N, C-alpha and C positions, 0 to 999 in steps of 0.2 A: 356532932359535926366532924367532918374529916378535913385534915390539912393536906396541902400538897405533898406528894411522894408517899402518902400512906398507902399501904397494900391492903386490899380488901378481898373478900370472897376467896379465902384460902390462898391469897397471893396471886390470884388470877389477874387482878386489875390494879393499876397504880393511879391514884388520884392526881390529876394535873392542876385543876383549878375549879372554882365554883362558877357555874354558868348563870344561876338564878335561884330565887327562893320564894316560897309562898307562906301561907299561914301555918302549915304543918310540915312542909317538906322542903328539900333542897335538891337542885339538879347540879350534878358535877360532870365535868369532862374527865374521862379516864382513858387509859391506854391498856388494851389487852396485852399482857406481858409476852405471851408466846406468839400471837398473831401480829403484834405490832400494828393494830388498827385502833382508831379512836372510837369510843362509844360514849353515849350520854347515859348517866346512871341517876335515876330519880330515887331519892331516899326519903322514906317516911320514918322519922326517928321515934323510937319507943320512949325516949325521955322528954318528949315535948310536954309542956305544962298542961296541955289539954287532954292528955291520955285518959281514957275512961269516959270522957264526955260523949253525949249523944252525937254532937257535931263531929267529933274526932272519929267516932266509930263509923259514921256514915262516910266520912272522907276516906277512911281506911278501906271500906267496902268499895268505894268508887275507884280508889287506887288499884285495887285488885281487879275490878271490872275492866279498867283501861288496859291493864296488862293482858288480860284474857282476850279482849277483843282484838287488840293489835297483833297478838301472837297468832290469832286464827286468820288474820287477813294479810296476805302477801300481795302487795300492790306497789307499783313504781311511784305512786303519788300519795302514799300513806306511810307515816313513820313506822318502821318495823321494830317489834319487840323481840329480843333474842333470848332473854332469860329472866327469871323471877325468883327471888330468894326471900326467905324470912330468917333473920338471925336474931334470936333473943328479943323478939317483938319488933325489931326494925325491919321494914320492908324495903327491898331493893329491886328496882326494875331496870334491867339493862336494855337500852334502846339504841336504835340507829342515831348517829350524830349528824345533824345538819349544820355544817360549819358556816353556811350563809346566814343572812339576817332573817328576821321575821318580816312579814309585810308591814307590821306596825313600825319597825325600824325604817323600812323603805319610805313610808309615808312621812315620818318625822324628817328624814333627810331631804325629801322632795320639798317639804314646806320651808326648810332652812334655805334651800337653793332658790326657792321661788320659781321653780320650773316644773311644769307638768310632766308626768311619766309618758313615755311614748305609747300611742294607742296600740301598736302592735304588741308591745310588751304586756300591757294590761289584758289584751285578748288571749295571749298565750298563757298567762297565769290563770285567767278565768277558766280556760279549757282544762288545764292540768288539775286545778282544784275540783272542778266538776267531775272529772274522771275518778279522782280519789273518793269523793263523797258518793258517787254512784256505786262504787265497789262496796262501800260500807252499807248502803241501802239494799243492794241486790243480794250480796253474799251473806250478810249477817242479819238482815232484816232489822237494821238499827238506824236511828236518826241521831246525828251528831249533837244537835241542839245548841251548840255554842260556836258556830262558825263566825270567826272574827279575824282581823289582821294578825293578832298575836298568835293565833293557832294555825297560821299558814306559814310554814318555814321554807327556806330556800337551801337546797343542798349545794355542794361545791360547784356543780354545773349550772346553778341558777334555776333548778327545777323545783316546782312546788311539792311540798310534803305536808299532808294534813296531819295535824298533831292534836294531842290532848283529847282523848276519847273518854275521859273520866265522867263527863256529864251526859254521855250518850244514853239514849232511850233504846232499850233492847226488848223485843217482844217477849212477854211472859215473865219479865223480871220485876219483882216488887220494888227493887232498888230504883227503878226508873221513875217511880212515882213519889220518891222521897226527896226532900230538898235540903240544900245547905243554906246557912245564913247568908243573906245578900243576894239570893237568886231573884229572878224576875217575879215568880209567883210561887205559891206553895207547892205546885206540882211540876212545873216545867222550868227548870233552871236555865240560865243563859245570861247574855250580856245585853243590857237594855238597848244600846244603840244599834244592835244587830239582830235582836229577837223579833220573830215574826208576830203578826197580830194574834195568831192563834195560841201563842205562848201564854196569853192571859187566861185561856180557858183550860184549866188543868184537869177537868173532869174527863176529857177525851185525850187519847194518846195523839202525839204529833205524827205527821206524815212527812215523807221526804220533801214535800212542798215547803216545810219550815226551813230546811237547809237551803232550798232554792232561794228563799227570801233573804236569808242571812248572807249567802254568797252574792246576791244582787247588791246588798248594802256595801259589801267589801269592794266589789268591782266599781260601783258608783263612786266610792271614795277614792279609789286608785285613779280613776279617770279624771275626776273633777277637783280632788283635794278637799271636798266638802262631804260631811256626813249626811246621808239621805234624810234621816229623821229630823235634822235641823233645817232642811231646806224644802221638804216635800210640800209645804203649804204655799210656797212662792215660786216653784219651778215645776214645769211639766215633765222635764226629763233632762238627761245628761247634756244634750246639745244646747240647752239654755245657758250652761256654764262652760261648755267645751265645744267651741264652734267646729273644730276639726274632727269631732267624733262622727263616724259614719252613720248614716240613717239606720242601717240594719242593727248596729250596736245599740243605738238609742232605743229602738223598738224592742230589742231583746231585754235590755235592762228595765224598761217600763213594764214588760210582762213579768219579769222575775220579781219586781217590786209591787205588783198588783195586790191590793188588799183582799180581793175576792178570789175564791178557789172554785174550780169547776166541780159541779155536783153530779153531773151525768156524763155518760160517754160522749154524748153529742157536744157537750160544752168543752171538751178537751181541746178542741181546735179554736176556741174563741180567743182572739188575740187580746181581749180586754181582761181575761182571767189569767191568774198565775199558772205557770206550769205545775202540773201535779207531780211530775217526776223529773229527776235530773236529766233523764234521757231527752226530754224536750229541749233543755238548754243545749245539750250536746248536738242534737239534730240541727238546731238553729245555727250553732257554730259551724257544724260541718257544711251546712248549706252555704254559709257565708264564705267558708274556706273554698268550697267548690266554685262558688261564683268568682272568688278572687283568683283561683287557679285557672278558671276558664278565661277570665279577663287577662290574666298573665299570659296564657297561651295565645290569646288573640293579639295581645300586645307584642309578644315575641314573634308571632307570625307576621304581624305588620312590620315589626322591626326587620325581620328577614326579607320581606318584600321590599321595604325601603332600602335596606342594605344592598340587596341585589340590584335594585334600580340605580342606587348611588354608584355601586361598583361598575355597572354597565356604562353609566355616564362618565365615571372616572376613566374607564378604559377607552371610551370614545375620545375623551379630551386628551388622554395620554397619547393616543394614536395620532390625533390631530396635532398635538404639541410636538410629538416626535417628527411628524412630517414637516412641520414648520421649522423645527430645529435643523433637520437635514437640509431643507431648502436654504435656510439661513447660512448653514455651513458651506453650501455650494456657492452662494453669493460671496461669502467672505473669502473663499478660496480664489474666486475670480478677482476679487479686490486685491488679494496678496500678489497675484500675477501682474495685475495692472500697476500696482505700486512698485514692484520690482522693475518693471519696464518704464517707470517714470511717466506713466499715463495717469496723472493725478486726477483728472476730471473723472475718468472711468472708475478709478479706485474708490474715490469718495462716493460716487453714485452706487457702486456695488456694496460698499460697507453700509450705506444708508438703507439699502434694501434689507440687508442682513439684520440691522438694528430694528427695523420695522417688524420683522418676523420674530426676533428674539431680543426685546428691549432690555432684558435684565442680564444680558451677556456682556460682561465687562470687557472681554477681549475685542469685541466688535467696536465698541465705543473707543477703546484705546487705539485700535487700528485706524479708524477714520481720523482720529486726532493726529496720528502720524502722517496721514495723507494731507491734511490741512497744513501741518507744520512743514513737511518737506516741500510742498508746493510753494509755500510762502518763502522758504529759504532760497528756492530757485526762481523767485520772482514770477511764478506761474499764476495766471489769472484766478485759478481755483484756490490759491493759498489764502489762509486766513488764520492769523495767530489767535484771535479771540475765539474762533470756533474750535481751534485745536485745544485751547485751554478748557473750553466748556466740555469737550469730549473727554479729556484727561480727568477732569473733575468728576464727570459721571462714572468713569471707570473706577476712580478712587472710592466713590460712594458705594459702588457695588462690591469692591474688594479692597477695603481700607488698609489691609496689611500687605498689599502687593508693593514690593520695593520699586519695581520698574515703573509703575504708574506715577508714584511720587517723584522719582528721578526725572521722568520725561516731562512732567508738568513744570518742574523746576527749570529744566533746560529751555522749555518753551517761554517761560517768563523772562529768563535771562536773554535768550535770543531776540525776543520781541523788544526788550528794553534796549539792547544794542542797536536794533534797527529803528529806534525812536518810535516804535509803534505804541499807540495808547494802551494796548493790553499788557505791555511789558511792565515788569515790577521786580526790581532786584531784591527787595525785602521778601517778597513772596517766593522768589526763586530760592533764596537762602533758607527760608522756612521749609520749603519742600525738600531741599537737599538735607537739611537737618533731620527731618522726619525719616527720610530714607536711611540715614545713618543709624537712627534709633531702631529701625526695623532690621537693619543688617550691619551691625557695628564692625564687622570684619570684611566688608565689601569695599575694596580699594576704589572702585569707580565712583561710589557715593562721595568719598572724600575728595576725589579729583574734581567732581562736578561742583562741589561747594567751593573748592579753591578757585575754579574758573569764575564762579559767581562773585566771589569777593574781589577778584582781580578786575572783572568787567565793571563792577560797581565803582571801584577805585578809579579806573581809567575815565569813567564818566562823572567823576567827582560826586558820586552818590554817598549819602550818609552811611550806608551799609558797607561801603567799600573799605577794604583793609588788606594791604599787601602782606602784612605779617601773618594774619590769619590764613590768607591764601597759601603762603609758603608752608605754614604748619600743616594744612590739609594736604598739600601736594606731597610733603614729606611722609605723612602717614600713608598715603596711597603707595608711595615707593616702598615703604617698609613692608606693606602687605603684598605687593607685587613688584619685586625689584627688577624683574626682567621685562617689564612693560615699558616700551619706548615712549608711549604717549604721556605717562606720568612724569618721566624725567623731562620730557619736552615742556610739559605744563609748568613744572617748577622753574625751569629755565626761563620761560616766558614771564613768570611772576617776578623773578629776580631782574630780568631785563626791563620790564615796564616800570618797576619801582625805581630802578636806577635812572631811567629816562626822565622820571618826574621828581628826581632828587629826594626820593623817600629813603629814610634811614635803613629800611630793609633791603633796598636795592643793591645789587652787586653784579657787575658785568662779568667778573671773573667766575663767579658761581654759576651765572647764566651760561657762560661758555662751557663750563664743566658739565652741566646738565645736558646741553645740546650735544656735546660730544658723546655722552653716554647714550643719548637717544639715537645718534647716528650709528654708534656701534651695534645697537640692537636692531635698527632698521636702516641700513645703509643706503637704501634707494628711495628715501622720502625727501623730496626736493625742499619742502618747507623747513626741515631741520637744518639743512645747509644754509638756507636763506636767513633764518633767525640767527644762526651762529655768525654769519657774515655781518649782520647788523651790529651785533654786540662787539665783534672784532673791529668793525669800522669806527664805532663810538670810542673804542680804546686806541684808535689810531694804528691798529695793526692791519694796515690797508692791503698789503700783499696777501696775507692769509685770508682777509675778507674777500678779496677778488677771486682767490682760488675757490672759496666756498660758493660764491654766487655763480661762478662759471659752472661748477658741478651741478648746482640747482638748475641752471639753464640747460645743461646737457640732459638732465632727467626729465625736464618739462620744457621742451623748445617752444618758443612762441609766447611764453608767459611774460607779459609786459612789465609786471612788477619786478621780476628778476633782472630784466635788461636795463630797466631804469636805475636800479641800484648799482648795477655794474658800471654804468656810465658815470654815476656820481663818484664811485670809488676811483675810477680811472682819472677823472678830473682832479681829484684830491691828490692822487699819486703824482700827476703831472705838475700840479701846483707846488708840490713840495720839493721838486727838483731844482 
């Protein structure tokens, strides 16, 4: 026995580990020191207790025969022998190493998983094993005689390698007619579960048909997980146990496993008789492959036709969609013009046509919502807060991360609530404003809108109303955009309204300061003077209040709201004299 790291054959190979052992020999994994490639080395030790026995001598002869046969046969699906040595009675055969498993290991693992092997994989292995065995038959005039899962190995790429030619029958060799203990019969050794019916008749040499049968047994077991000889009396073929096995494969295996052999040239084509040569198996496989290739070509051609038709249809639909989108864009452009001209009825009608042509365009729904909202704000008959909210909601559904859409729906809820419209809802307005802030935390307008919603709700004594929160939001808007007059005005309005309703957050002085800042930024806005005038009036600074309201009247002559306030201030001034 060799231990790991032992150098053998004049230091050419280093032993790595033991791979397996039998009655008289051991197989090692070794590395060629100079080439740095792995090899399997089968060793028949001279110190085995059976040395000198008849059985040992026959095994020794078969060991030598296996090396000679494999060395003469160079084939992609047969284990290659590279060298053979005898050292003081110990025989060493240096062979190709197949690092994959044997098919016996594959079957064990498949049984543990409880899942069958893929049909395509079984067919591939069947073909590769058949090619290897055909080479043995045709080139060496030999019959393997012991085709079984353990003798079909897998290389690193998963390809089949026919192994263990020690029991092979070779024409003209006396050794072929001698047996080992435990063989099927006195003349034809093999493994009972895979041995052909003619293995029992040792007076006649076996033909390649014996290997056809053995390979059929292996393929049947790979496909079904059952050994043919255990089930042959209760099943007709593989499909009885494996429903997804194709008909052609079931027929192939039935023929490979047929008991009877053809005796005449005419009987070679009889499907009830076993193939006489491995070439019959390969021809059947090739016919199946060709049929599969033909079916695949037809499938691909059909796919190409279908794909071409689909592409043409997609192009037609794309062209139609493009035309619809272009038409929708024209209608939307007309709607924009009408909306700018305050022709709300036409704007809504044009946007509706655009939506019909492009129902998944968020901009069109949003634009129509603006039409309904603006019309409602200006008391136009086409105005409708509920419809505006519905359109803004659709726009949000189509583009949920669009800040403007959430902002505008919030404004619509707030405006409708201020107008005492059933669609109004301060809570929903604040929720939309909050969503807009989440989407754009540095957008000053989002904070200002929520501040207005808090203020409006507070003025209307709604539970969501909160002047302090309104002022906080207004302040944040000013921090983000300090030169925006609207935000200063909005905070001033919050301070003014809170003070008017005796809220702790109210402060006329701060309101006046904010209105003053708004006037500095936008000195020609009448409402800024008007609101500062109100705050000054409430603080009894009547002369200043009168000056502001007169300035508002100069900017917007004919505004009754301004003239009414001017009259009240004048009366108050007169009354105080």
